N, C-alpha and C positions, 0 to 999 in steps of 0.2 A: 587430527581427529580424522580417523579414518572410517569409512560409510561400514556398519553393520546393517546385514540383509534386517535383521532383529527391528531396528527404527523404522521402517519402510515397507509402504504396502505396495503393489505391483502397479508397475506405470501403465498410463496412457500416454503417447505424446502431445502436445501442444498443436495445436493446428494438421493433428495429423500430419506430422514431416515423420521421412525416414530418412537413412542414414545416405549420403554423409552427411546433412545438413542436423542430424540430431546427434549428433556424435558429439561425445564430454569433450575428446580433446579438442576440437578444432572448432566449436561454438564458444561464441563470446558472449552469448546469454545465457541462463539457467534458471529453468522455474522450478522454483523450489515451495510445494505445497504444502499446508499445515492445516490440519482440517481439527480445530481446537475452538471449544465455546465455552469452557468451564463455568467461565465467570458471568456469564452475559443473565441479565437479570428479569427482561420481557418477553422478548421472540425470538428464543431458542433458535439453533437452526444453523450456524456460523461456521457450524463443521462441514458440514452438506458442500458451501460455498467455492472450496477449489476444485472437487469432482463436479459441478456443476459447469466451472467456468473451462474447463478441459472438456469436458462433452464439449458443449456450446462451441469451442474453436476449431471443432473437425470442420464446420460451414464455415469457417473466414473464406473469403477470398483473399488469397495469399498476394495478391497485385494490389498496390496499395496508390489510389487515384491520385491523392493528395500531394505524397514524398513522388509517385511517379516510377517507383521500383518494387520490388518483391523484399519484402522485410527480410523473411524466412533465410534469404541468404547468405544472412551472418552470422547463421547458424544459433541455433534454440535449443539447447538440449534440457529434458523434460524430467527430473529427477522423480523416483515413488512420492508419494506423500509421507510426512514425517508422519509415525506412529504417535499420536496425544502420549503427554506423563500427566494423569489425572492427578499424581499426588499434592500438587501444589502449583498455581502458577507460576512463582519461580522458579521450580524445579524445569517445566514447559521452555520458559523464559530460558534456564540455560542452556536446555538441548536446542532449540532455535539459534543461542548465539554460540554454540562449539559448531555445528553444522555451515554455519553462514561464515562463520573464519576460518573454518577448510575449504571453502569456496571461494574466500574472497582471497585465500592464498595460492589459489592455483590461477589467479587472475580473470577472475569471471564475473560476468555486471550480474546480479542475482537481483530477481524479479521472484519476490514473496507473495504469493496468494493465500488468503487467510478466507475465513478465520476470523477470529476474534481480533482486535487492535490492542491488546496486551501485546499479541507475537512482535509487535515492530519496538519492542524495546531490544529484543535479543540482536534484531540486523543493527541495528543504531550501536549498541557496542559494540561488535566484530568490527564496523566500519570508523568508529570512535578509533581504536587502537591500530589503524591504518592512516587516516587520516584526520589527522588532530585540529586541522582547521574548519571541523565540518559542522554544517550545519542542518539544519531539517524544515522543510515545509509539507506542513500539515495540511489537506485539503479536508475539510470535514464542518458535519452542520456541529458538533459540541468541542467544548472547548477541552476536555478531558483533562482538564489540570485538578481534581481532588487529589487530596492527599491522601485518603483513605475511604474506601467505598467496601460495603459487605464484610468487615473486618479483613479486609487486604490495603498493603498498599500495591498491590500489584494488576488488580483488574484496569478490564478495559476501561474504567471512566478514569483513573488516572496515568494511565499511559504517558502522555503528554507532559506531567507532573514530573515524572520520573525523566523523561526524557530532556528539560529543559535542565535538571540537573549535568549534566552530562553535556550538554550543547546549545548553542542559541536556538529558538524556532521561532517560525512568522508560521502565524495560523491564516488560514481562508476559507469563506464559507461560512463562517462560526454564527450559528443565530438560535443558540439555545445553551444558556449554561445557569448554573447556580450562583446564590449569594456570595457563596464561600469560592468560586472563582473567578467572580465577578474582583472582589475583593485581592485576588492575588493579583490579579492583572495589574490594577492599582498599583500596589505595593511596589511590583516590580517593575513601575512603568514600560507595560506591557503593551503593543496596539494592534489586536487581532485587525481584520480587513473581514470585518462581519458583514452579512450579509441581511440589510434591514427591510426599507421602504425599496431600495433599489436596487440593482445589477451592478459588478462595477464594467466599468466603461475603461476604453484604450489607453486610459493614462492611469489607472490602478494597475494595472500592469504592469509595468514597467517600475509603479511604487512598490510595487511587492519583488520585482527580479533586484532592484537597487537595494533592498533592506536581507538581502543572502549573501554569503561569501561565497565563496570562490567554489568552492567541494558542497554538494546538495545530496542530499536523501531526503525523497518525495514519499510520505505516508499518506494515502489514497484511504479514506472512510467513504464510501459508495453511497451513504447517507447526506454527502455536502451535496450529491444531484438532487434537482426535485423530482419528490414522487411520481408528478406526472411523465415520466422515463423510468424513472428506480424506485420502486416499489416494495423490490424483494430486500430489504433490511431490518434488523432488527430494532432500531428508534429514529423510525421515520419523521422529518421536519418538514414544513410545506416554505414554499417561498425558497429552493435551491435553486442551483445552478443547473445549467443546461449544457450538451454536450458541445455545443461552440467555445463555451466560454470556459470548460475546462481545458479543450483540447488546447485550445488558442492560448491559455497560459502555460500547458506544460511544454510548447512549441516553442515561446518566447523565454523561457528558462533555460530549454538547453541549448537555444541560442548562445545566451547570453553567460550562462554558468558551464561547469562540468557537474552532470548528474551523475553520483557513483552507483546508483541503484534507485529500487521503488519496491514501494507493496501496495495491494491492493487487497483491501481485511473490506468485513462485514455484512458477504452477499450469504443473505439468506434466503435460495432459493424455492424456498415452500411457501412464502407471504409473495408472492409475484409471479408474471406470465416467464416462459422460457426466455424470452427478451432484455428481462433484464441479465441474465446469467452470459447469452449474447454480446450485449453490448457492455459487461465487465471483460469478456475475453478481447473484445475490438480495441476495447481501451488499452489492456496491457497489450497487445501487438503492437496498437500505434503510439502506445510511449516508446516499446522497443524500437521503433522507427524513430523516432527523435533523436535518441538518446546512444543511437550508435548508425552515426549517419555513414 
């Protein structure tokens, strides 16, 4: 698929990068912003997430103390925002698939910024065509395993049900699900890493890594984080993960497995302070650093 200007809105470079570090041809990582939230039911506004994250990224310190390097030197190209397809979520997912496939064929490490969680399916569909042994690591407060929700099988609440039809998944941070989802998990002998009365310990990180195959796509719904640090989401849940728990897990996964791409979804900037968008931007930048050593 060749890029058509009609598909995109004008870009603003992630982290305020300039040539040569933002050039498409030499960049290892590509930011794909997708402002779509048409299946959202409670707090809408995830369509504003990509713009807010990219705007907040202008204030990132480009040197990363933990990694002792300037991550941007791997090259990070920012695509314009993908115009939303409002006819149906299936058609929006198809557009994400087509654009993602083109980027993957260009050997790019794709970072999708949503937007709602349904978009992740398009990325996984494209990656699965390249990596037959793909698995997905989901960081999320919710299971997203409903078969159908609000008269569609392609709602944000159904995204992992559709993905598990394509490849194995490991779920981390789950602390809210429906009876239907609980039955599905039991029937299919799936064992999420729940967050209940206690937080994951170091041994859990190794258990999570051991549950994954070699090629891993990571989808991060920001409501996996505790509302004390991430209130700007559509469906917040108490008792979430903290920054060091999420980044510690992501770092461990990149050290033990081959991460082939990731997304960060469900930021609703109107529901919280600007610090939430900045956290999402720093998470994206840090994870790029982990995944592209």
